[in-house]
N, C-alpha and C positions, 0 to 999 in steps of 0.2 A: 531435732532442734531443741534447745533448752528453753525453759521458761525465762521471762524477763519481768522486772518489776515496772510499775507505772513510772517510777523515777527514770528507768532506762529509756522507756518510750518518750518521755518528755525531753530527753536530751536531743532527740531528732526533731529539728525545726522544719515542719512541712507547712508551706504557705501556698496560697493561690496567687497567680499572676496572669497578666494578659500578654500574649505574644505580640510584640510591636515591630519586629523586623525578622526576616528569614532570608538567609543567603545560602547558596550551595557551598558545601564543604568539600572542595575538590581534592584536598590533600589527605582526607581521612582514608584509612585502610578499607573500611566498609562504607557503602553509601550513607551519607548523613547530611543533615542540615545544620547550619549555625543559627541558633535562636537567640534573640534578645527578648527577655521577659520582664515586664514592668510589675514590680511588687508594691507599688505605691510609694508615698513620700518617706516612710520609715526606712525602707530597704533600698528602693530605687530600682534601676534596670540592671539585671544580671545576665550573663551570657552562658550558653550551654551548647554542647555538641550533642545532637540527638539522632540516633539511627532509626528514624521513623519514616523513611522515604517510601516504603511499600504502601502504606495506607494514607499518607498525607502529602499533598502538594503544597507549594508555597501559599497558594490561595486558601487552602483548607486551614493552614496554621495561623495566618494573619488574623488577629483579633480574638483568637480562641483562648479561653481561660484554661490553664493547666495547673496541676499540683506539682510541687518540686521541693526537694530538700535544699534549704538555703544555707545550712551551716556546716557543709563539708568544706575541707580545705580545697582551694582551687587546684585543678589538674590540667597539666599541659597535654593537649591532644594535637599532635603534629605541630603546626605553627599557631595554634589557637588555645587560649586559656579558658577552660570550662570552669565556671564558678558555681554552678548549681547542678543538681541531678533532677531532670524532668522525669516524672514517674509514669509508668504504664505497666500493662500486663502483656505477656506473650499470647498470641492467638495460637490456634492448632498447628500452624506452620512455623511458629517461632517469631513472627513479625510483631512488633510492638504496637499496642493499642493504648493511646494516652488516656490518663484519668484526669478528671476535672469535675467541677460542680455541675449538677444537672440544670441549674439556673444561675444567672449572674449574681455574683457576690462581690463585695469590695476587694480590690487588689490588696494583697498583703495579709489577708485573713489567715489565721492559723488553723490547721486541722485539729479537731477535738476528738 
């Protein structure tokens, strides 16, 4: 991997938001949830397709704060327009573990 500058990093807009709705994504090729994440008044609610069904039920996700890239171009996934990329790390088996703040912070806050 090549080095990047701080200016390169600052181009990626990573914000925190709260999951406000979760629906099954039956048309996805791999098991996934449709997520609606509230990033506060400046950004509002954005949608994402997230392949996180191994570790997270609908109940686990509702109200959870997550980190997401909010300035990617929207991407069509089956019949759903994904507007953000919710962030996580792969566990030892390749299943995604979401990242978020360790305690509540205001929705829309930017990662520093």
